[in-house]
C-alpha angles and dihedrals in degrees: 000000000000119000090245094057091046090051091049091052092050093045091051091046091053090049092052089047089060093042094095088060091046091050093045093077088061098054113025093081098035105039088099087069088060101039135029094257134122118268093249092052094086093058092053092050091046090055090049089051091053090047089051091051093047094047094049090046090055095048100041097081088067086067094055089085090061106034135029116248092246093053092047093048091051091053092048092050089053091050089048090055092056092044094050093048088050091056090049093051097042119128097174135050091240095057092044092051091049091051093046095050093046090048090053091050092047092051090045090059090045092053091049093054097044093046092049090054092046089051090057093058121115092241103034096175092050093046093052091047088056089049091052092051090051091047093053092046089046094052094046091050092044093054092046093049095039094058091054093045094049091049091051105036109012134248096303090067089069090066091048087053091053089051091051090051090050088051090055091050092049089054093047092049089049090054093045091049090056093051099040129006111196117224117266088253134013115285116261096024112162129192111275120239095189141341116276102244089218093068097066088041092054091044092053089048091054093047092049091048091060094040088060096040096048092046083078102025098060092041098044094107090058092043091049091049090062090067095042102267108147124226092249090052092048090054089054091046092052089052091050090046090065085071088061088053090052092051090049093052092043092051090051089051093050096043091045115162098335091117099031125244103287104051095056090048091052092047094049094046093049092047092047091050091054092049093050090054092048103044100069092044100056125096095193118096090206093055089046092052092048089051092051092050090045091053091054090047095049091046094052091044091053101049100066091052092048092050091047087053090051090052091048090055094046121030093186092073093230095111095046089047088063092053096099089058090053089049092051092048089052095047090049092052096050096073091049090055090047093049093049100049096038088074092057103042111353124242092317088068090044090056092052093047092046089051092051091050090050091047089052087052090055090051091052090050089053092048091050088055091068109115118243138157105298114244127183118251111254123211 
């Protein structure tokens, strides 16, 4: 199998791994139309699904000593198929919740395996940039197709779509396993004497970056409403903003490692901080739209460099494989920050606080770039 085909399989697998989060926006506020549950119930289950994905993603690297990443990913994809069909067939809130949480856990394992394999690539930053491009294209296509499917067959069809995607991943991982079976742990792994202090610093920086970013991203509908942007127009804007994400990932791919790993991270965090301060202050819908697109672009440009930094700190791939859980933790924390500070100073204060948090993330990325004696990452 050529390196390009392998990369495309891993990029698609990562995209499907995040698809439960992508699909979540479609059902957490409308699941009460499908089941006899309160309107707030979907948000609770969505949070539990994210928690399941993050927990599984954190634990999975312990299994790398017993199973290859390809075999583990194939098993996780099979479990995801069962879980997604269970959600589609659910008639009670309990069975739906069980299916949702198990689906989150299955995709958490899948993300851990695909990210570990990407981290072992020769050009980690380039591989993650390609994965980001695939994820943006996947999300845009998913939203376009999902709207048509829901209109034609109802909300349950979305979960069948997730099951079909998981089946494709299971087949691809089976083929990949036949061609190349990665070692049970990364080559050259040596016993760890202690944890490299830069690893938790970089992890905290990544979490804080997404706390600040999502403090706007998950409240942008409410922020846009303050300047007269309707819910329907915000939906269109969110779709258009995915193009910004594509441009950010593509720029990261083209620029590559010409400027190292740290300088691009500093540039994107400073730029994002500035945009977060501006976006709640503007009264122009055009400026707001440009800010929303810029946030997507800067986010997608940052992630490949952050993961490349993770891989540089830990050659085993175990730390990078936990990256999605750090992302999910950060995304979950953003709305809490927004809700808390809105009561004190409105969204203008949320923008300032979000900018400070992102700037702190940039500082931690810089701190983690300090050279020290390289130590292997211990589980």
